[in-house]
N, C-alpha and C positions, 0 to 999 in steps of 0.2 A: 134945376139943375141936379143931377144925379151925384148923389152921396160919394165920397169916395170909399171904395172897399178897403177895410183895414186889413193887414197881413198878420197873422199871430203863428210862430212856431213852436209846438211842444216837442222838445227834446228830449228821449230816451238817450241816459248816458250810459249804458249798458247796450250789448250787443244781441239781445232776446229781442227777436223779429216777431215771436208770440207775444210777448208784453208789448210792444208797438202797435199789433194787431187789434188786442184787447181795448186799447186808448182808441184805436181808430172806429172801433164799435160803438163804444162811449159817445166820440164827436158826431157819429151819424147819426144817433138816438137824440142828441141834444137838437141836434140842427133840425130834425125832424120835430119833435116837442116845443122847441122854441126856435125858430126861424132866426137866423142873423147875417147880416152882410159881411163881416169877418170872415176870412178866409184862412181856413185853418189848416196847418200841414205840420204832418209829424216827421221826424227825423230820428233813426236808428245810428248809434256811435258804429263807425265803420270796424272798430277793432277795440281790444281793451277786456275787462270782466263781463261775464255774458250776465252775471248777478253780481249788485252791489250790497255786500255783505258786511262791510265795516269801514273804517275811515280809510285806510291804504286804498280800497277799491275806489272810493270817492275820490281819493286824490289824481290815482292812475285816470280814471274816466274822465275826469277835467281836464288833465292836461290833453287827452288824446281828443275830445271833444271841442277845446278850445281853439286848438290849433286848425283843427279843421274847419270848422264854423267861421273863423277869424276873417276872413276875405268876404262872406257873404252875411255879416250881421245887419248891416244897414238895408238889406232885401226887405226887412220885415220890421212892423211897429210894434211887435211887442215878443219876448220870448218866455217860455214856461219851463223850467228844468223839473223832469218829472221823475223825479229821486227825491223820497221821504227822508231826507236827512238834512244835515246841515252843510249842503254841498258846497264846496270851493266854487263851482261852476257860475253860481249865483252870483256869489261878490265878483269873479273875476269877469263877467259879462256884463255888471252894471257897472265896472269900470272903465271899461272898452266902447259902450254904446253912448251916444251922443245923448243930452238932454229930449226928451220926447220920446224916445224908442224907452220902453218899459220891460223890465225884467224882473222875475219872483220865481219861486220855488213851490212845489206844493206843499211841502212843509210851512213853508211862511205865512202862502195864501191861506191852508186850513187854520191855523191858529189865529190868524187875522179872523177869517169868518166866524171862528167857533165863538170866540171873546165877543164879537157882535149879537150872538144869539145869547147869552147867558143875561140872566136877569141884573139888573141895577141895582147897586148896594149904595146907601144914603147914610149920611151921619145919623141922622135924626130916626129913630128906631119906628115912629109912627108911620114913616113913608115906605118902611119895609114890604116886600110883598109876602105874602105866606108861600113863596116857592121855595121849596127845599132843594130843589135841584140847581144847584150853582156851579158846577163843577164842569169841564170837558176833561176826557182823557183820550188815549192812543191805542188802537190795535194794531202790534207791529208783528214781525218774522220773530227772528233768532234773538234770543237774550240779550245779545251783545247792544242791541239797542234799547233796551230797556234804561240803561243808565245814560247812553249817547244824547238819545233822544228827549231824556228828563233834562240834561244838562243844556240841550239846544235851546228848549223852553226857556230856560235862566237866562241865556245869553238872548235871545232875540226878545225878551223883554227887559233885557238891561237888569237883572235883579239882582242881590248879595247871594240868595239860596231861591232854589224852586219853590219850598215853603211860603215864601215872603208872598206870593202872589194871592193863595187861598182859592185860586179859580182851577188850580192845575191837580188833577186826581192823581195822575202818573201812568205807566205804558202797562200794558199788558201783553205778550208776545205768544206767537203760536208755537214756537223752537223749529219752524220752517225757515228755509231760504226764501229770497224774493224768485228765485227760480223755480223750486219746489212747489208751489203755487199753481204752476201749470202744469208740472210734469209730475207729481205725486199723486196716488190714488186720493182722485175728487173726493171718495167717503171720509177719507183721512183729513183733507183739507179742510173739509165744512165741519168735521168733529173738532180740530186744533182752534177753527176761527170762534164755533162757538162755545167753547171751553174759555177760551181766553175773554171774549165778551161778557159771558158770565161773572168772570171774577171781577171786571174793570167795574159791573154796576150792583155787584152785591149789596153794597151801602145804601143806595136807593139815593146818593147824590150827583149822578151825572146826569146831565143834560143834553150834550153834545158828544158822540163818539166821532173821533177821527180816525178812519181808514188810512193805513200807514202808508200803502206805497201803490204805484199804477198798476203793480200786479194784483190788487185787489179789486180792480174795476168789476162791476159787476157782480160784489158780494155782498150787497147791501141786503138781499133775502135772507141768507144765511145769520148775519148780524142779527137781523128784526126776530126772526125766527128763535135766536135765544134769547132776545130780551121777552118775549112772550111766556117761551119757558121758564124763566128766571123772575119775571115781575109780574105775570099775566098782561093779558091783552089790553087793559084799560092804562095801566102804567106806561107799555111799552108805546105807545102812540105820542108821549109825551118826550121822546127822547128824538134828537134828530142825529141822523147816520149823516157823516159829511165826508164827501168822495174828495181827495184831495185835488184831482185833475179837475174835477167840477168845479172847485173853489178858486184853483188856478186861473180857468179860463175864463171865467168869472168876475174875478178880482181883475185883471189885465183888460179885459172886455171893457169895465168901468173905467180904468185909468185912461184908456185909450180915448173913451168920449169925454171923459173930465178935462185930461190933459192932453189935448192930442198933437201930435207931430206936427211941428211946424213946417 
């Protein structure tokens, strides 16, 4: 008997079709390199902010997308909110869908995967590895997100303070909006991305870099180039560059396989 094909919806909660197109290119590449039976479909918000640059944009886009998708939520086995923030749409959809339909955001998925890539710490010092890179960090857009995402990490890990984990380096920003990643001069975008990356890794304690938003899809090469320039090729190879959309798709496919819809 042929296996049932699962359906995954990747939700772009802003109105930028260019951003959705970049996500579709990534999905196409993933399906070529790692074929899957999962049917992955994209969705773009019908109205609302073209770029989500603060919590007000998050809330406005959540209301619009929630109402638009609500009648069709059970048409899919999983939903991925492709906005790198503590987006209220994630919790809203989780509350709405029945058990067995999985929902996450690229923010939550990338943190989960980043933590799994960090070396384990032990109570017995003799068991500690000599690995000096024990933190993950985030490369984001506007400066607003430095405090917002840091607090998001604190809330997601249920910490009294973000420093309590010892695993999170922090957030470095490009100063560009999510929309400007596609509309600004490509040379400027590349330079800003590389500068933010170099600031993040200069202390040589980063093991995983989380790329902030769906608009950063395909910018892995720029980040790696910055790592080589700052750390040298030998050290650069030891750092994982984690795309949030890839992390979200992988996490949801794992959940659908482990906890399938009844």
